[in-house]
BABAZA-924749 format. One record per atom (N, C-alpha, C, O, CB): x, y, z; residue number from 1; atom name; chain. Coordinates in steps of 0.2 Angstrom, whole numbers, m for minus. Glycine has a CB too. Example, Ala and Ser with C-alpha at 12.3 -4.5 7.8 and 13.67 -1.06 7.14 Angstrom:
% BABAZA-924749
X | Y | Z | pos | site | unit
66 | m28 | 39 | 1 | N | A .
62 | m22 | 39 | 1 | CA | A .
66 | m16 | 39 | 1 | C | A .
71 | m17 | 42 | 1 | O | A .
57 | m22 | 45 | 1 | CB | A .
64 | m11 | 35 | 2 | N | A .
68 | m5 | 36 | 2 | CA | A .
64 | 0 | 39 | 2 | C | A .
67 | 6 | 40 | 2 | O | A .
70 | m3 | 29 | 2 | CB | A .
//
This chain:
% BABAZA-924749
X | Y | Z | pos | site | unit
3 | m6 | 0 | 1 | N | A .
2 | 0 | m1 | 1 | CA | A .
6 | 5 | m1 | 1 | C | A .
11 | 5 | 3 | 1 | O | A .
m2 | 0 | 3 | 1 | CB | A .
4 | 12 | m5 | 2 | N | A .
8 | 17 | m6 | 2 | CA | A .
2 | 22 | m4 | 2 | C | A .
m4 | 22 | m7 | 2 | O | A .
11 | 17 | m12 | 2 | CB | A .
4 | 29 | 0 | 3 | N | A .
0 | 35 | 2 | 3 | CA | A .
3 | 39 | m2 | 3 | C | A .
9 | 39 | m3 | 3 | O | A .
0 | 38 | 9 | 3 | CB | A .
m1 | 44 | m5 | 4 | N | A .
2 | 50 | m10 | 4 | CA | A .
m2 | 55 | m7 | 4 | C | A .
m8 | 54 | m5 | 4 | O | A .
1 | 50 | m18 | 4 | CB | A .
3 | 62 | m5 | 5 | N | A .
0 | 67 | m4 | 5 | CA | A .
4 | 73 | m7 | 5 | C | A .
10 | 74 | m6 | 5 | O | A .
m2 | 68 | 3 | 5 | CB | A .
m1 | 77 | m12 | 6 | N | A .
2 | 80 | m16 | 6 | CA | A .
2 | 89 | m13 | 6 | C | A .
m4 | 91 | m11 | 6 | O | A .
0 | 78 | m23 | 6 | CB | A .
5 | 93 | m13 | 7 | N | A .
7 | 99 | m10 | 7 | CA | A .
10 | 105 | m15 | 7 | C | A .
15 | 103 | m19 | 7 | O | A .
12 | 97 | m6 | 7 | CB | A .
9 | 110 | m16 | 8 | N | A .
14 | 116 | m20 | 8 | CA | A .
10 | 119 | m27 | 8 | C | A .
13 | 123 | m31 | 8 | O | A .
22 | 111 | m22 | 8 | CB | A .
4 | 117 | m25 | 9 | N | A .
m2 | 119 | m32 | 9 | CA | A .
m5 | 127 | m29 | 9 | C | A .
m6 | 128 | m23 | 9 | O | A .
m10 | 113 | m32 | 9 | CB | A .
m6 | 130 | m34 | 10 | N | A .
m9 | 139 | m28 | 10 | CA | A .
m11 | 142 | m36 | 10 | C | A .
m12 | 139 | m41 | 10 | O | A .
0 | 145 | m21 | 10 | CB | A .
m11 | 148 | m36 | 11 | N | A .
m11 | 153 | m42 | 11 | CA | A .
m5 | 157 | m43 | 11 | C | A .
0 | 159 | m39 | 11 | O | A .
m18 | 158 | m42 | 11 | CB | A .
m6 | 157 | m49 | 12 | N | A .
1 | 159 | m51 | 12 | CA | A .
0 | 163 | m57 | 12 | C | A .
m6 | 162 | m60 | 12 | O | A .
6 | 151 | m53 | 12 | CB | A .
3 | 168 | m60 | 13 | N | A .
3 | 172 | m66 | 13 | CA | A .
4 | 170 | m71 | 13 | C | A .
10 | 168 | m71 | 13 | O | A .
6 | 176 | m65 | 13 | CB | A .
2 | 170 | m78 | 14 | N | A .
4 | 168 | m84 | 14 | CA | A .
13 | 169 | m85 | 14 | C | A .
15 | 175 | m85 | 14 | O | A .
0 | 172 | m90 | 14 | CB | A .
17 | 165 | m86 | 15 | N | A .
26 | 164 | m86 | 15 | CA | A .
29 | 163 | m81 | 15 | C | A .
35 | 162 | m80 | 15 | O | A .
30 | 170 | m89 | 15 | CB | A .
23 | 163 | m74 | 16 | N | A .
26 | 162 | m67 | 16 | CA | A .
30 | 154 | m68 | 16 | C | A .
31 | 151 | m73 | 16 | O | A .
19 | 163 | m58 | 16 | CB | A .
31 | 151 | m61 | 17 | N | A .
33 | 144 | m62 | 17 | CA | A .
31 | 143 | m52 | 17 | C | A .
31 | 147 | m48 | 17 | O | A .
43 | 142 | m66 | 17 | CB | A .
29 | 135 | m53 | 18 | N | A .
27 | 133 | m46 | 18 | CA | A .
31 | 127 | m47 | 18 | C | A .
35 | 126 | m53 | 18 | O | A .
19 | 131 | m43 | 18 | CB | A .
31 | 123 | m41 | 19 | N | A .
35 | 116 | m40 | 19 | CA | A .
29 | 112 | m35 | 19 | C | A .
26 | 114 | m30 | 19 | O | A .
42 | 117 | m34 | 19 | CB | A .
28 | 108 | m40 | 20 | N | A .
23 | 102 | m34 | 20 | CA | A .
27 | 98 | m33 | 20 | C | A .
32 | 98 | m35 | 20 | O | A .
18 | 97 | m36 | 20 | CB | A .
24 | 93 | m25 | 21 | N | A .
27 | 87 | m22 | 21 | CA | A .
24 | 84 | m21 | 21 | C | A .
18 | 86 | m21 | 21 | O | A .
30 | 87 | m18 | 21 | CB | A .
26 | 79 | m21 | 22 | N | A .
23 | 73 | m19 | 22 | CA | A .
25 | 67 | m15 | 22 | C | A .
30 | 63 | m17 | 22 | O | A .
22 | 70 | m24 | 22 | CB | A .
23 | 67 | m9 | 23 | N | A .
26 | 63 | m3 | 23 | CA | A .
24 | 56 | m3 | 23 | C | A .
18 | 55 | m2 | 23 | O | A .
25 | 65 | 5 | 23 | CB | A .
28 | 53 | m3 | 24 | N | A .
25 | 45 | m4 | 24 | CA | A .
27 | 40 | 6 | 24 | C | A .
32 | 41 | 10 | 24 | O | A .
33 | 39 | m15 | 24 | CB | A .
22 | 36 | 6 | 25 | N | A .
22 | 34 | 12 | 25 | CA | A .
20 | 27 | 10 | 25 | C | A .
17 | 25 | 5 | 25 | O | A .
18 | 39 | 16 | 25 | CB | A .
23 | 20 | 16 | 26 | N | A .
20 | 15 | 16 | 26 | CA | A .
22 | 9 | 12 | 26 | C | A .
19 | 4 | 13 | 26 | O | A .
14 | 17 | 14 | 26 | CB | A .
27 | 9 | 8 | 27 | N | A .
31 | 5 | 2 | 27 | CA | A .
36 | 7 | 1 | 27 | C | A .
37 | 13 | 2 | 27 | O | A .
28 | 3 | m3 | 27 | CB | A .
41 | 3 | m3 | 28 | N | A .
47 | 4 | m5 | 28 | CA | A .
46 | 9 | m12 | 28 | C | A .
43 | 7 | m17 | 28 | O | A .
50 | m3 | m6 | 28 | CB | A .
48 | 15 | m11 | 29 | N | A .
47 | 19 | m14 | 29 | CA | A .
50 | 20 | m21 | 29 | C | A .
48 | 22 | m26 | 29 | O | A .
48 | 23 | m11 | 29 | CB | A .
56 | 17 | m21 | 30 | N | A .
60 | 18 | m27 | 30 | CA | A .
60 | 11 | m31 | 30 | C | A .
65 | 9 | m34 | 30 | O | A .
67 | 19 | m26 | 30 | CB | A .
52 | 7 | m32 | 31 | N | A .
53 | 2 | m37 | 31 | CA | A .
46 | 4 | m41 | 31 | C | A .
44 | 1 | m46 | 31 | O | A .
53 | m6 | m35 | 31 | CB | A .
43 | 9 | m39 | 32 | N | A .
37 | 13 | m43 | 32 | CA | A .
39 | 16 | m49 | 32 | C | A .
45 | 18 | m49 | 32 | O | A .
34 | 20 | m38 | 32 | CB | A .
35 | 17 | m54 | 33 | N | A .
35 | 22 | m57 | 33 | CA | A .
31 | 27 | m57 | 33 | C | A .
24 | 26 | m57 | 33 | O | A .
35 | 20 | m62 | 33 | CB | A .
35 | 34 | m57 | 34 | N | A .
30 | 39 | m54 | 34 | CA | A .
28 | 41 | m62 | 34 | C | A .
30 | 39 | m67 | 34 | O | A .
34 | 47 | m50 | 34 | CB | A .
21 | 46 | m59 | 35 | N | A .
19 | 52 | m64 | 35 | CA | A .
14 | 57 | m62 | 35 | C | A .
11 | 57 | m57 | 35 | O | A .
16 | 49 | m70 | 35 | CB | A .
15 | 61 | m65 | 36 | N | A .
11 | 67 | m65 | 36 | CA | A .
3 | 68 | m70 | 36 | C | A .
5 | 69 | m76 | 36 | O | A .
17 | 73 | m69 | 36 | CB | A .
0 | 68 | m69 | 37 | N | A .
m5 | 68 | m72 | 37 | CA | A .
m9 | 76 | m71 | 37 | C | A .
m7 | 80 | m66 | 37 | O | A .
m10 | 62 | m70 | 37 | CB | A .
m16 | 79 | m76 | 38 | N | A .
m19 | 84 | m73 | 38 | CA | A .
m25 | 81 | m77 | 38 | C | A .
m25 | 77 | m82 | 38 | O | A .
m15 | 93 | m74 | 38 | CB | A .
m30 | 86 | m74 | 39 | N | A .
m38 | 84 | m78 | 39 | CA | A .
m40 | 93 | m76 | 39 | C | A .
m40 | 96 | m70 | 39 | O | A .
m45 | 76 | m73 | 39 | CB | A .
m41 | 95 | m80 | 40 | N | A .
m45 | 102 | m82 | 40 | CA | A .
m52 | 100 | m83 | 40 | C | A .
m55 | 95 | m85 | 40 | O | A .
m43 | 105 | m89 | 40 | CB | A .
m55 | 106 | m81 | 41 | N | A .
m62 | 107 | m80 | 41 | CA | A .
m67 | 104 | m87 | 41 | C | A .
m66 | 106 | m93 | 41 | O | A .
m63 | 115 | m79 | 41 | CB | A .
m70 | 100 | m86 | 42 | N | A .
m73 | 96 | m91 | 42 | CA | A .
m69 | 93 | m95 | 42 | C | A .
m71 | 91 | m101 | 42 | O | A .
m76 | 100 | m96 | 42 | CB | A .
m63 | 91 | m94 | 43 | N | A .
m57 | 87 | m100 | 43 | CA | A .
m56 | 81 | m96 | 43 | C | A .
m56 | 81 | m90 | 43 | O | A .
m48 | 90 | m102 | 43 | CB | A .
m55 | 76 | m99 | 44 | N | A .
m51 | 70 | m97 | 44 | CA | A .
m44 | 69 | m94 | 44 | C | A .
m39 | 72 | m95 | 44 | O | A .
m50 | 66 | m102 | 44 | CB | A .
m44 | 67 | m91 | 45 | N | A .
m38 | 68 | m87 | 45 | CA | A .
m31 | 64 | m90 | 45 | C | A .
m32 | 58 | m93 | 45 | O | A .
m39 | 65 | m77 | 45 | CB | A .
m26 | 66 | m91 | 46 | N | A .
m19 | 67 | m96 | 46 | CA | A .
m14 | 68 | m93 | 46 | C | A .
m13 | 72 | m88 | 46 | O | A .
m20 | 73 | m102 | 46 | CB | A .
m8 | 63 | m95 | 47 | N | A .
m1 | 61 | m92 | 47 | CA | A .
1 | 68 | m92 | 47 | C | A .
m3 | 71 | m96 | 47 | O | A .
5 | 55 | m98 | 47 | CB | A .
6 | 71 | m89 | 48 | N | A .
8 | 78 | m92 | 48 | CA | A .
17 | 77 | m91 | 48 | C | A .
22 | 80 | m94 | 48 | O | A .
5 | 85 | m86 | 48 | CB | A .
17 | 71 | m87 | 49 | N | A .
26 | 69 | m86 | 49 | CA | A .
25 | 63 | m83 | 49 | C | A .
19 | 61 | m81 | 49 | O | A .
31 | 74 | m80 | 49 | CB | A .
32 | 58 | m83 | 50 | N | A .
33 | 53 | m79 | 50 | CA | A .
39 | 50 | m81 | 50 | C | A .
41 | 51 | m87 | 50 | O | A .
28 | 48 | m79 | 50 | CB | A .
42 | 46 | m74 | 51 | N | A .
48 | 46 | m71 | 51 | CA | A .
48 | 37 | m69 | 51 | C | A .
44 | 35 | m66 | 51 | O | A .
49 | 51 | m63 | 51 | CB | A .
53 | 33 | m73 | 52 | N | A .
53 | 26 | m73 | 52 | CA | A .
58 | 25 | m64 | 52 | C | A .
61 | 29 | m61 | 52 | O | A .
59 | 21 | m82 | 52 | CB | A .
57 | 20 | m62 | 53 | N | A .
62 | 17 | m57 | 53 | CA | A .
67 | 18 | m58 | 53 | C | A .
71 | 19 | m53 | 53 | O | A .
64 | 11 | m56 | 53 | CB | A .
69 | 19 | m65 | 54 | N | A .
78 | 20 | m67 | 54 | CA | A .
80 | 25 | m69 | 54 | C | A .
86 | 26 | m71 | 54 | O | A .
81 | 17 | m72 | 54 | CB | A .
74 | 29 | m68 | 55 | N | A .
77 | 37 | m70 | 55 | CA | A .
73 | 41 | m75 | 55 | C | A .
72 | 47 | m75 | 55 | O | A .
84 | 36 | m73 | 55 | CB | A .
72 | 34 | m81 | 56 | N | A .
69 | 38 | m90 | 56 | CA | A .
63 | 42 | m87 | 56 | C | A .
58 | 41 | m84 | 56 | O | A .
64 | 30 | m98 | 56 | CB | A .
64 | 48 | m89 | 57 | N | A .
57 | 54 | m93 | 57 | CA | A .
56 | 53 | m99 | 57 | C | A .
59 | 52 | m104 | 57 | O | A .
57 | 62 | m93 | 57 | CB | A .
47 | 54 | m98 | 58 | N | A .
44 | 57 | m103 | 58 | CA | A .
39 | 61 | m103 | 58 | C | A .
34 | 59 | m99 | 58 | O | A .
42 | 53 | m106 | 58 | CB | A .
37 | 66 | m107 | 59 | N | A .
33 | 72 | m105 | 59 | CA | A .
28 | 72 | m112 | 59 | C | A .
28 | 69 | m117 | 59 | O | A .
39 | 79 | m103 | 59 | CB | A .
23 | 77 | m109 | 60 | N | A .
18 | 76 | m115 | 60 | CA | A .
21 | 83 | m119 | 60 | C | A .
24 | 87 | m116 | 60 | O | A .
9 | 77 | m114 | 60 | CB | A .
20 | 82 | m125 | 61 | N | A .
21 | 88 | m131 | 61 | CA | A .
21 | 95 | m127 | 61 | C | A .
25 | 100 | m128 | 61 | O | A .
16 | 89 | m137 | 61 | CB | A .
15 | 95 | m123 | 62 | N | A .
12 | 103 | m123 | 62 | CA | A .
17 | 106 | m116 | 62 | C | A .
17 | 112 | m115 | 62 | O | A .
2 | 103 | m122 | 62 | CB | A .
20 | 100 | m112 | 63 | N | A .
23 | 104 | m108 | 63 | CA | A .
33 | 104 | m109 | 63 | C | A .
37 | 106 | m104 | 63 | O | A .
20 | 101 | m102 | 63 | CB | A .
34 | 102 | m116 | 64 | N | A .
40 | 99 | m116 | 64 | CA | A .
46 | 104 | m116 | 64 | C | A .
46 | 106 | m121 | 64 | O | A .
40 | 96 | m120 | 64 | CB | A .
50 | 105 | m112 | 65 | N | A .
54 | 112 | m113 | 65 | CA | A .
52 | 117 | m108 | 65 | C | A .
55 | 122 | m108 | 65 | O | A .
53 | 116 | m119 | 65 | CB | A .
47 | 116 | m103 | 66 | N | A .
45 | 120 | m99 | 66 | CA | A .
43 | 116 | m90 | 66 | C | A .
43 | 119 | m85 | 66 | O | A .
39 | 124 | m102 | 66 | CB | A .
42 | 110 | m92 | 67 | N | A .
41 | 105 | m86 | 67 | CA | A .
47 | 102 | m84 | 67 | C | A .
52 | 101 | m88 | 67 | O | A .
35 | 98 | m87 | 67 | CB | A .
48 | 99 | m78 | 68 | N | A .
53 | 95 | m77 | 68 | CA | A .
51 | 90 | m71 | 68 | C | A .
52 | 91 | m65 | 68 | O | A .
59 | 98 | m76 | 68 | CB | A .
49 | 82 | m73 | 69 | N | A .
49 | 78 | m67 | 69 | CA | A .
55 | 76 | m63 | 69 | C | A .
60 | 74 | m66 | 69 | O | A .
45 | 73 | m68 | 69 | CB | A .
54 | 75 | m59 | 70 | N | A .
63 | 72 | m55 | 70 | CA | A .
59 | 67 | m49 | 70 | C | A .
53 | 67 | m48 | 70 | O | A .
69 | 80 | m49 | 70 | CB | A .
64 | 64 | m46 | 71 | N | A .
62 | 60 | m40 | 71 | CA | A .
68 | 59 | m34 | 71 | C | A .
74 | 58 | m35 | 71 | O | A .
60 | 54 | m43 | 71 | CB | A .
65 | 59 | m30 | 72 | N | A .
73 | 60 | m24 | 72 | CA | A .
68 | 53 | m19 | 72 | C | A .
64 | 53 | m15 | 72 | O | A .
75 | 72 | m17 | 72 | CB | A .
74 | 46 | m21 | 73 | N | A .
70 | 42 | m17 | 73 | CA | A .
71 | 41 | m12 | 73 | C | A .
67 | 37 | m9 | 73 | O | A .
70 | 37 | m19 | 73 | CB | A .
79 | 45 | m7 | 74 | N | A .
80 | 46 | m2 | 74 | CA | A .
73 | 47 | 3 | 74 | C | A .
72 | 43 | 8 | 74 | O | A .
83 | 51 | m2 | 74 | CB | A .
70 | 54 | 0 | 75 | N | A .
65 | 57 | 4 | 75 | CA | A .
57 | 54 | 1 | 75 | C | A .
52 | 57 | 2 | 75 | O | A .
65 | 66 | 5 | 75 | CB | A .
59 | 50 | m3 | 76 | N | A .
51 | 47 | m5 | 76 | CA | A .
48 | 53 | m7 | 76 | C | A .
43 | 54 | m4 | 76 | O | A .
46 | 42 | 1 | 76 | CB | A .
50 | 56 | m10 | 77 | N | A .
46 | 61 | m15 | 77 | CA | A .
47 | 62 | m22 | 77 | C | A .
52 | 60 | m24 | 77 | O | A .
47 | 67 | m13 | 77 | CB | A .
42 | 65 | m26 | 78 | N | A .
44 | 65 | m34 | 78 | CA | A .
41 | 75 | m34 | 78 | C | A .
36 | 78 | m31 | 78 | O | A .
38 | 57 | m39 | 78 | CB | A .
45 | 76 | m39 | 79 | N | A .
43 | 83 | m40 | 79 | CA | A .
41 | 84 | m46 | 79 | C | A .
41 | 79 | m50 | 79 | O | A .
47 | 88 | m40 | 79 | CB | A .
39 | 90 | m48 | 80 | N | A .
35 | 91 | m56 | 80 | CA | A .
36 | 102 | m54 | 80 | C | A .
33 | 106 | m51 | 80 | O | A .
22 | 86 | m58 | 80 | CB | A .
43 | 102 | m57 | 81 | N | A .
45 | 110 | m59 | 81 | CA | A .
41 | 111 | m65 | 81 | C | A .
41 | 107 | m70 | 81 | O | A .
53 | 112 | m60 | 81 | CB | A .
37 | 118 | m63 | 82 | N | A .
33 | 118 | m70 | 82 | CA | A .
35 | 126 | m69 | 82 | C | A .
35 | 129 | m64 | 82 | O | A .
23 | 115 | m72 | 82 | CB | A .
38 | 128 | m76 | 83 | N | A .
40 | 134 | m78 | 83 | CA | A .
35 | 137 | m85 | 83 | C | A .
32 | 133 | m89 | 83 | O | A .
49 | 134 | m78 | 83 | CB | A .
36 | 143 | m85 | 84 | N | A .
33 | 146 | m91 | 84 | CA | A .
26 | 146 | m91 | 84 | C | A .
23 | 146 | m97 | 84 | O | A .
36 | 143 | m96 | 84 | CB | A .
22 | 144 | m85 | 85 | N | A .
16 | 144 | m84 | 85 | CA | A .
12 | 146 | m89 | 85 | C | A .
14 | 152 | m91 | 85 | O | A .
15 | 145 | m79 | 85 | CB | A .
7 | 143 | m91 | 86 | N | A .
1 | 146 | m94 | 86 | CA | A .
m6 | 145 | m94 | 86 | C | A .
m9 | 141 | m91 | 86 | O | A .
3 | 145 | m99 | 86 | CB | A .
m10 | 150 | m97 | 87 | N | A .
m16 | 148 | m92 | 87 | CA | A .
m21 | 142 | m95 | 87 | C | A .
m27 | 142 | m93 | 87 | O | A .
m20 | 154 | m91 | 87 | CB | A .
m17 | 138 | m99 | 88 | N | A .
m20 | 132 | m103 | 88 | CA | A .
m18 | 126 | m100 | 88 | C | A .
m22 | 121 | m100 | 88 | O | A .
m17 | 131 | m110 | 88 | CB | A .
m12 | 126 | m95 | 89 | N | A .
m10 | 123 | m88 | 89 | CA | A .
m15 | 123 | m83 | 89 | C | A .
m16 | 118 | m80 | 89 | O | A .
m3 | 127 | m85 | 89 | CB | A .
m19 | 126 | m82 | 90 | N | A .
m25 | 125 | m76 | 90 | CA | A .
m29 | 119 | m76 | 90 | C | A .
m32 | 116 | m80 | 90 | O | A .
m29 | 129 | m77 | 90 | CB | A .
m28 | 117 | m68 | 91 | N | A .
m30 | 110 | m70 | 91 | CA | A .
m29 | 108 | m61 | 91 | C | A .
m28 | 112 | m56 | 91 | O | A .
m24 | 105 | m77 | 91 | CB | A .
m31 | 102 | m62 | 92 | N | A .
m30 | 99 | m53 | 92 | CA | A .
m24 | 95 | m57 | 92 | C | A .
m23 | 95 | m63 | 92 | O | A .
m38 | 93 | m49 | 92 | CB | A .
m21 | 93 | m53 | 93 | N | A .
m12 | 90 | m53 | 93 | CA | A .
m13 | 84 | m50 | 93 | C | A .
m13 | 84 | m43 | 93 | O | A .
m5 | 95 | m50 | 93 | CB | A .
m13 | 79 | m54 | 94 | N | A .
m14 | 72 | m48 | 94 | CA | A .
m5 | 68 | m48 | 94 | C | A .
m1 | 69 | m52 | 94 | O | A .
m22 | 63 | m52 | 94 | CB | A .
m5 | 65 | m43 | 95 | N | A .
3 | 62 | m44 | 95 | CA | A .
2 | 53 | m44 | 95 | C | A .
m4 | 52 | m42 | 95 | O | A .
10 | 65 | m35 | 95 | CB | A .
5 | 48 | m46 | 96 | N | A .
1 | 41 | m47 | 96 | CA | A .
10 | 39 | m46 | 96 | C | A .
15 | 42 | m48 | 96 | O | A .
m7 | 39 | m56 | 96 | CB | A .
8 | 32 | m43 | 97 | N | A .
12 | 28 | m42 | 97 | CA | A .
11 | 22 | m44 | 97 | C | A .
6 | 19 | m42 | 97 | O | A .
13 | 29 | m36 | 97 | CB | A .
15 | 18 | m50 | 98 | N | A .
13 | 11 | m51 | 98 | CA | A .
19 | 5 | m53 | 98 | C | A .
24 | 5 | m56 | 98 | O | A .
9 | 11 | m57 | 98 | CB | A .
15 | 1 | m50 | 99 | N | A .
20 | m6 | m52 | 99 | CA | A .
17 | m10 | m52 | 99 | C | A .
17 | m13 | m47 | 99 | O | A .
24 | m8 | m49 | 99 | CB | A .
14 | m14 | m59 | 100 | N | A .
9 | m18 | m59 | 100 | CA | A .
7 | m23 | m55 | 100 | C | A .
12 | m23 | m51 | 100 | O | A .
8 | m22 | m63 | 100 | CB | A .
3 | m26 | m53 | 101 | N | A .
m4 | m23 | m54 | 101 | CA | A .
m7 | m18 | m50 | 101 | C | A .
m13 | m18 | m50 | 101 | O | A .
m7 | m27 | m54 | 101 | CB | A .
m1 | m13 | m46 | 102 | N | A .
m4 | m8 | m41 | 102 | CA | A .
m2 | m2 | m47 | 102 | C | A .
1 | m1 | m52 | 102 | O | A .
1 | m8 | m32 | 102 | CB | A .
m8 | 2 | m42 | 103 | N | A .
m8 | 7 | m46 | 103 | CA | A .
m11 | 14 | m41 | 103 | C | A .
m17 | 15 | m42 | 103 | O | A .
m12 | 6 | m52 | 103 | CB | A .
m8 | 18 | m37 | 104 | N | A .
m10 | 22 | m32 | 104 | CA | A .
m10 | 32 | m34 | 104 | C | A .
m5 | 35 | m36 | 104 | O | A .
m5 | 21 | m26 | 104 | CB | A .
m15 | 32 | m34 | 105 | N | A .
m16 | 42 | m34 | 105 | CA | A .
m17 | 45 | m26 | 105 | C | A .
m19 | 42 | m21 | 105 | O | A .
m24 | 45 | m39 | 105 | CB | A .
m14 | 51 | m29 | 106 | N | A .
m15 | 55 | m24 | 106 | CA | A .
m22 | 59 | m25 | 106 | C | A .
m26 | 58 | m30 | 106 | O | A .
m9 | 58 | m23 | 106 | CB | A .
m24 | 64 | m20 | 107 | N | A .
m29 | 67 | m20 | 107 | CA | A .
m31 | 72 | m23 | 107 | C | A .
m37 | 74 | m23 | 107 | O | A .
m29 | 68 | m17 | 107 | CB | A .
m24 | 75 | m27 | 108 | N | A .
m25 | 81 | m31 | 108 | CA | A .
m21 | 89 | m30 | 108 | C | A .
m20 | 90 | m24 | 108 | O | A .
m33 | 82 | m31 | 108 | CB | A .
m20 | 93 | m33 | 109 | N | A .
m19 | 97 | m30 | 109 | CA | A .
m20 | 105 | m35 | 109 | C | A .
m16 | 106 | m40 | 109 | O | A .
m13 | 96 | m28 | 109 | CB | A .
m25 | 110 | m34 | 110 | N | A .
m27 | 113 | m40 | 110 | CA | A .
m19 | 118 | m42 | 110 | C | A .
m14 | 120 | m38 | 110 | O | A .
m35 | 119 | m39 | 110 | CB | A .
m21 | 119 | m48 | 111 | N | A .
m18 | 123 | m51 | 111 | CA | A .
m20 | 128 | m55 | 111 | C | A .
m22 | 126 | m60 | 111 | O | A .
m15 | 120 | m53 | 111 | CB | A .
m19 | 134 | m54 | 112 | N | A .
m23 | 140 | m57 | 112 | CA | A .
m17 | 145 | m59 | 112 | C | A .
m13 | 148 | m54 | 112 | O | A .
m29 | 144 | m51 | 112 | CB | A .
m17 | 146 | m68 | 113 | N | A .
m13 | 151 | m71 | 113 | CA | A .
m17 | 157 | m74 | 113 | C | A .
m19 | 157 | m79 | 113 | O | A .
m9 | 148 | m75 | 113 | CB | A .
m18 | 161 | m70 | 114 | N | A .
m22 | 169 | m71 | 114 | CA | A .
m19 | 173 | m68 | 114 | C | A .
m14 | 172 | m64 | 114 | O | A .
m29 | 170 | m67 | 114 | CB | A .
m22 | 179 | m73 | 115 | N | A .
m19 | 186 | m71 | 115 | CA | A .
m24 | 190 | m69 | 115 | C | A .
m22 | 196 | m68 | 115 | O | A .
m15 | 190 | m77 | 115 | CB | A .
//
């Protein structure tokens, strides 16, 4: 069992930055593949960024060059550094941990990009 708790969301102006954190507890963190997803109002949840247990990363085309995912296994934490934020980045951001057949989600944190 893994518990995930996101933090770091909030209101930011276009062009600004935020860093999301997701703290995990309850299991061996380093073996999980981790991801950040987001869901905007009225839209489906989508993958933003992912990092494997080995440290390989991939990003949605819409955030490449602006967002960076990283993990600190010693702190059981995964991060999402978001730069050059745009209004279309507004969404609830969710942390995810996967290791087949296990699949865990956090409760989400709201990110609003608006002037």
